[in-house]
C-alpha positions in Angstrom: 0.4 3.3 37.3 0.9 1.4 34.2 0.7 3.3 30.8 -2.2 2.0 28.6 -1.4 -0.2 25.6 -3.2 0.2 22.4 -3.3 -2.9 20.3 -4.1 -2.4 16.8 -4.6 -5.1 14.1 -2.9 -4.7 10.8 -5.0 -3.5 8.1 -6.8 -6.3 5.7 -5.3 -4.5 2.6 -1.7 -4.4 4.2 -2.3 -8.5 4.9 -3.0 -9.0 1.3 0.2 -6.9 0.4 2.4 -8.9 2.7 0.8 -12.4 1.7 1.5 -10.9 -2.3 4.8 -10.3 -1.1 5.7 -13.9 0.4 4.1 -15.2 -3.3 6.0 -13.6 -5.7 9.4 -14.2 -3.4 8.4 -17.7 -4.3 7.6 -17.8 -7.8 11.2 -15.9 -8.4 12.6 -18.7 -6.7 10.9 -21.8 -6.7 12.6 -23.9 -9.3 9.0 -24.7 -11.2 7.9 -21.3 -11.8 11.0 -19.7 -12.1 11.0 -20.0 -16.0 7.1 -19.5 -16.3 4.8 -16.5 -17.1 3.5 -16.3 -13.6 7.0 -15.1 -12.3 6.8 -12.0 -15.1 3.3 -10.9 -14.2 3.9 -11.4 -9.9 6.8 -9.2 -10.9 5.8 -6.6 -12.8 3.0 -6.1 -10.5 5.1 -6.6 -6.9 7.3 -3.8 -8.9 4.9 -1.4 -10.3 2.0 -1.2 -7.6 3.0 -2.7 -3.8 5.5 0.1 -3.3 2.9 3.0 -4.3 0.2 1.4 -2.6 2.0 0.6 0.9 3.2 4.4 0.3 -0.4 5.8 -0.2 -1.7 3.4 2.4 0.7 5.1 4.7 -0.2 8.6 4.0 -3.8 8.4 3.5 -5.1 5.9 5.8 -8.7 4.5 5.6 -10.7 6.6 8.8 -13.7 7.3 9.2 -12.7 10.2 11.7 -13.8 13.8 10.6 -10.2 15.9 10.4 -9.8 18.6 12.8 -11.1 21.8 12.2 -8.1 24.0 12.5 -6.6 22.1 9.6 -9.5 22.6 7.3 -9.3 26.2 7.7 -5.8 26.1 6.4 -6.0 23.9 3.5 -9.8 23.9 2.5 -12.1 21.0 2.7 -10.1 17.2 2.9 -11.7 14.2 1.7 -9.2 11.3 3.4 -11.1 8.3 1.8 -10.3 7.8 -1.3 -11.8 5.7 -3.7 -10.4 2.1 -4.8 -9.6 3.5 -8.4 -7.7 7.1 -6.8 -6.0 4.6 -4.7 -5.0 2.3 -7.1 -4.2 5.4 -9.8 -1.7 6.6 -7.0 -0.4 3.7 -6.4 1.1 3.3 -10.1 2.0 6.9 -9.9 4.6 6.6 -6.6 5.6 3.4 -7.2 7.8 4.5 -10.2 9.4 8.0 -8.9 10.2 5.1 -5.3 11.4 1.9 -7.3 13.7 5.0 -9.7 15.1 6.0 -6.6 15.7 2.4 -5.5 
């Protein structure tokens, strides 16, 4: 018997982060853009938002699955679906210690 394989596609927000990473990298090394304010804006967002957003997406994935009862009895009600504003605040708040540690 062959084991079943589950193919998961990359979520759209991670695809957007990947494209943004390529844009920020290109802006840092492109001769025409490397001296413009675009590089500064892309670099600022890349340093102070992207690391925290990726960590937030890994720790708290968007899901419609309910939390198992045994976890709810231990921790109380758990809401794993954060709003966009909550994800943004967590992203900025987590990016600062991540970048500082790196």
